[in-house]
C-alpha positions as CSV (number, residue, x, y, z in Angstrom):
1,M,28.2,101.8,60.2
2,P,25.7,102.5,63.0
3,R,27.1,104.1,66.1
4,E,26.1,104.2,69.7
5,R,25.1,107.7,70.7
6,D,28.0,109.4,72.6
7,K,27.7,109.5,76.3
8,P,29.4,111.9,78.7
9,I,33.2,111.3,78.7
10,P,34.2,109.4,81.9
11,Q,37.4,109.7,83.8
12,V,39.8,106.9,82.6
13,Q,42.2,105.6,85.2
14,A,43.3,102.3,83.5
15,V,43.2,100.7,80.0
16,A,42.7,97.1,78.9
17,F,43.1,95.8,75.4
18,D,41.7,92.7,73.8
19,L,44.4,91.0,71.6
20,D,43.3,89.1,68.6
21,G,41.9,91.4,65.9
22,L,42.4,94.4,68.2
23,L,46.1,94.9,68.8
24,V,47.3,92.4,66.2
25,N,45.9,91.0,63.0
26,T,45.6,87.4,64.3
27,E,41.8,87.4,63.9
28,E,42.4,87.6,60.1
29,L,44.9,84.8,60.4
30,Y,42.5,82.7,62.5
31,Q,40.0,82.8,59.6
32,D,42.6,81.4,57.3
33,V,43.4,78.7,59.8
34,G,39.8,77.8,60.3
35,S,39.3,77.6,56.5
36,E,42.2,75.3,56.2
37,L,41.0,73.0,59.1
38,L,37.6,72.6,57.5
39,H,39.0,72.3,53.9
40,R,40.9,69.3,55.1
41,R,37.6,67.8,56.1
42,G,35.6,68.8,53.1
43,K,33.7,71.6,54.9
44,V,33.3,75.4,54.6
45,F,34.2,78.0,57.2
46,D,31.3,80.4,56.6
47,A,30.5,83.8,58.2
48,D,27.9,82.4,60.7
49,L,30.3,79.9,62.1
50,L,32.9,82.6,62.4
51,D,30.5,84.7,64.4
52,A,29.8,81.8,66.7
53,M,33.5,81.2,67.4
54,M,34.8,84.8,67.4
55,G,36.2,86.1,70.7
56,R,35.7,82.8,72.6
57,P,38.5,80.7,74.2
58,Q,40.1,78.2,71.8
59,Q,38.6,75.1,73.5
60,I,35.1,76.4,73.3
61,A,35.5,77.8,69.7
62,L,36.9,74.6,68.4
63,Q,34.0,72.6,70.0
64,V,31.6,75.0,68.3
65,M,33.3,74.1,65.0
66,I,33.0,70.4,65.7
67,D,29.4,70.6,66.7
68,W,28.5,73.0,63.8
69,H,29.7,70.5,61.1
70,N,29.3,67.3,63.2
71,L,33.0,66.6,62.7
72,N,34.5,63.2,63.6
73,T,37.5,64.7,65.5
74,T,38.4,66.1,68.9
75,V,39.2,69.6,70.2
76,E,42.8,68.4,70.9
77,T,43.3,67.3,67.3
78,L,42.1,70.6,65.9
79,A,44.1,72.5,68.5
80,A,47.3,70.7,67.4
81,E,46.6,71.4,63.7
82,T,45.8,75.0,64.5
83,K,49.1,75.5,66.2
84,E,51.0,73.9,63.3
85,I,49.2,76.1,60.7
86,F,49.5,79.2,62.7
87,Q,53.2,79.1,63.2
88,G,53.8,79.4,59.5
89,L,51.5,82.4,59.3
90,L,52.9,84.2,62.3
91,S,56.4,84.3,60.8
92,T,55.3,85.9,57.6
93,R,52.0,87.8,58.2
94,L,51.7,88.9,61.8
95,Q,51.5,92.7,62.3
96,P,50.0,95.2,64.7
97,M,46.7,96.7,63.9
98,P,46.5,100.3,62.7
99,G,47.2,102.7,65.6
100,A,48.0,100.0,68.1
101,T,51.7,100.7,68.6
102,D,51.1,104.5,69.1
103,L,48.1,104.0,71.4
104,V,49.9,101.5,73.7
105,Q,52.8,103.9,73.9
106,H,50.5,106.8,74.7
107,V,48.8,104.9,77.5
108,E,52.1,103.8,78.9
109,E,53.4,107.4,78.9
110,S,50.2,108.6,80.6
111,G,51.0,106.5,83.6
112,R,47.8,104.6,83.5
113,P,47.9,100.9,84.3
114,C,47.7,99.1,81.0
115,G,46.9,95.4,80.3
116,V,45.8,92.8,77.8
117,A,42.7,90.6,78.4
118,T,42.5,87.9,75.8
119,S,40.7,84.6,75.2
120,S,43.9,83.2,73.8
121,G,46.3,81.1,75.9
122,P,49.3,82.5,77.7
123,E,52.0,81.1,75.5
124,F,50.4,82.4,72.3
125,A,49.6,85.8,73.8
126,H,53.1,86.4,75.0
127,D,54.6,85.2,71.8
128,V,52.6,87.5,69.5
129,L,53.0,90.5,71.8
130,T,56.8,89.9,71.8
131,R,56.9,89.5,68.0
132,V,55.2,92.9,67.5
133,G,57.3,94.6,70.2
134,L,54.4,95.4,72.6
135,L,55.0,93.1,75.5
136,D,57.4,95.4,77.4
137,Q,54.9,98.2,77.3
138,I,52.0,96.1,78.7
139,G,51.7,96.0,82.5
140,F,49.9,92.7,82.7
141,V,48.6,90.0,80.4
142,L,45.4,88.0,81.3
143,T,44.6,85.0,79.2
144,A,42.2,82.1,79.2
145,A,44.4,80.4,81.8
146,D,43.5,83.1,84.3
147,V,39.7,82.7,84.4
148,S,37.2,80.0,84.7
149,Q,34.5,81.7,82.5
150,G,35.5,82.9,79.0
151,K,34.0,85.9,77.2
152,P,31.2,87.0,77.0
153,H,31.3,86.4,80.8
154,P,32.7,89.5,82.4
155,E,35.2,87.6,84.6
156,I,38.3,88.5,82.7
157,Y,37.5,92.3,82.7
158,Q,36.6,92.2,86.4
159,L,40.0,90.6,87.0
160,A,41.7,93.2,84.8
161,A,40.2,96.1,86.8
162,S,41.3,94.4,90.0
163,R,44.8,93.9,88.6
164,A,44.9,97.6,87.5
165,G,43.7,98.6,91.0
166,V,40.7,100.6,89.7
167,P,36.9,100.0,89.8
168,P,35.6,98.7,86.4
169,E,33.7,101.9,85.6
170,Q,37.1,103.7,85.5
171,M,38.7,101.3,83.1
172,L,38.6,101.8,79.4
173,V,38.4,98.6,77.3
174,F,39.1,98.2,73.6
175,E,37.3,95.3,71.9
176,D,36.8,94.2,68.3
177,S,34.1,91.6,68.6
178,A,30.6,91.5,69.9
179,T,31.5,88.7,72.3
180,G,34.3,90.6,73.9
181,C,32.4,93.9,74.0
182,A,29.6,92.1,75.8
183,A,32.1,90.9,78.4
184,A,33.5,94.3,79.0
185,V,30.0,96.0,79.2
186,A,28.8,93.4,81.7
187,A,31.9,94.1,83.8
188,G,30.8,97.7,84.0
189,A,33.8,99.1,82.0
190,I,33.9,102.0,79.5
191,V,34.0,100.2,76.2
192,V,35.2,101.3,72.8
193,A,34.4,98.9,70.0
194,V,37.0,98.8,67.2
195,P,35.7,96.3,64.6
196,G,37.8,95.2,61.7
197,G,37.2,92.9,58.8
198,H,34.5,90.4,59.6
199,S,33.4,92.0,62.9
200,R,32.2,95.2,61.1
201,R,29.0,93.3,60.8
202,H,28.6,92.9,64.5
203,A,26.4,95.0,66.8
204,F,28.0,96.5,70.0
205,P,25.3,97.4,72.4
206,G,26.6,99.3,75.4
207,A,29.7,100.6,73.7
208,H,30.7,104.2,74.4
209,F,31.3,104.5,70.7
210,I,32.4,102.5,67.7
211,A,35.9,103.6,66.4
212,E,37.2,103.3,62.9
213,S,40.6,102.2,64.3
214,L,42.8,102.6,67.3
215,A,43.9,105.9,65.8
216,D,40.4,107.3,66.0
217,P,40.7,110.9,67.4
218,R,37.8,110.3,69.8
219,I,40.1,107.8,71.7
220,A,42.6,110.6,72.3
221,E,39.8,112.7,73.7
222,L,38.9,110.0,76.1
223,L,42.5,109.9,77.3
224,S,43.0,113.7,77.2
225,E,42.5,114.2,80.9
226,P,45.4,113.0,83.1
227,A,44.9,110.0,85.3
228,Q,44.3,110.8,89.0
229,P,47.3,110.2,91.2
């Protein structure tokens, strides 16, 4: 996998995590949901459509799906079906991504402000974080309900830096998609891309480096210096 050339290690004062496909394996589950939605309509959920939807707020992503296949349906109908299909998958297949639990614990113990910035809605985000036991270790959760512009717009990461009380250039962001990475880079944050599954085919311009997982030893190096009081 191509990597960005390493840059000088900056001082990290706060950390923000994406959620889907980064902390939890819901991006994989979303692909199954999308396949089922389109199977019901005699269509195929291919890789190019997934790229166009990945990392975007649900309302926008589902409209992309409708426009892509010229579906005779509404975003509201697809959203209701998505929720129904997803609930069955969450109870049996939801799990944290490799290294996620240990890294969140490490950030919490370091005393750095730690948050989640996701394109998902608040009910869903709090539900999955609770299910995998991470919610109590996260200082704040920002969702699609907190911003007017979804990723790749930088608004959610600008807000995350403000909530953490640090300038964006002192906030470390972990993202798994090109769309999310673009949002964090545009906000001026330090970005580590952690692609998985489908997003391994993405490019991540502006990322500090591309990690194999959240257990990548270079992440520990970024966090090795204590946060400033």
